[in-house]
Phi, psi and omega in degrees: 000128181258152178265104185293332178295314178295320179298316180295320180295317179295319178297318180297316179297317181290325175297315182295316180297316178298318180293322177296324176296321177297314179300313180302318179298314184283336173298318179296317178298319179295320176302314178297320179296329177295342178275354179299124186286343182282124181301140178068338175296325178298321180293321177296318180296318180296318178299316178298320179296317180294322177298315179297317179299311181296323177299316179294319177297318177301319178299320179302319182268006179075026180251143177223153181197157180289154178299322179296321178295317179296316179302318179296320179294314179301315180297319179296315182294306184285320181295319180281327184283327191228051183303318180293314182297316181290323175297318178295320179297315178295318180298316180292328175297317179293331177304336180300341177289333183279120180300146176082246186300321179300318178296318180297315180300311181300315183285336179278328189258320186302318180301318181293318179294320179295315180296318182296318180292325178292318176303313182297310182299314180300315182289329175298315181290324177299311180300317181296314179292324177299328181274005177095003181285170174230184184300323185280343183262005180295127176277105185299319181298315178294321180295323179298313179297317181294325179299314179299315179299314182291324177295317177297319178299316180298313180298319179293322181290321186267350186084103191289107175284348179281350179299326181279348186296318180302319178295320178293322177300317180296320178297319180295318180297319178294321181292331184274000000 
């Protein structure tokens, strides 16, 4: 006689562990994408990485959705949750066009922001799938709030390299 509660709990733990490994892998890829020197190309690459990550996490939990649908969800969660952060992220990406300091700011900040947003998105979907949700039942408003919390948690855990960015932004603005 098997204990289905223990079996379900073990399956959930292994799904979560497998999904956390997927998030860890794609956080590293996102960090690398943040190093792409071409402005805004880095943002496109990070979005593609996040779509692939969410798709893989969905597969772990037996959920499927189109890449376009996942892209729309990621944009809704991050775009709505972090308008200031994403505007700043795009601005810093464009700073890569400015020779010298602009390039340094972009390359110093974008990898951390890219990794943090990927960490947040991945963990939001893991939590959602763990609770039995699917792609269509994600509460975007709750996900937006959670994204901000998780991005701050990631920065605090990893040592926020973005703390120096406002000062660097001010130097770039004065130089321009």
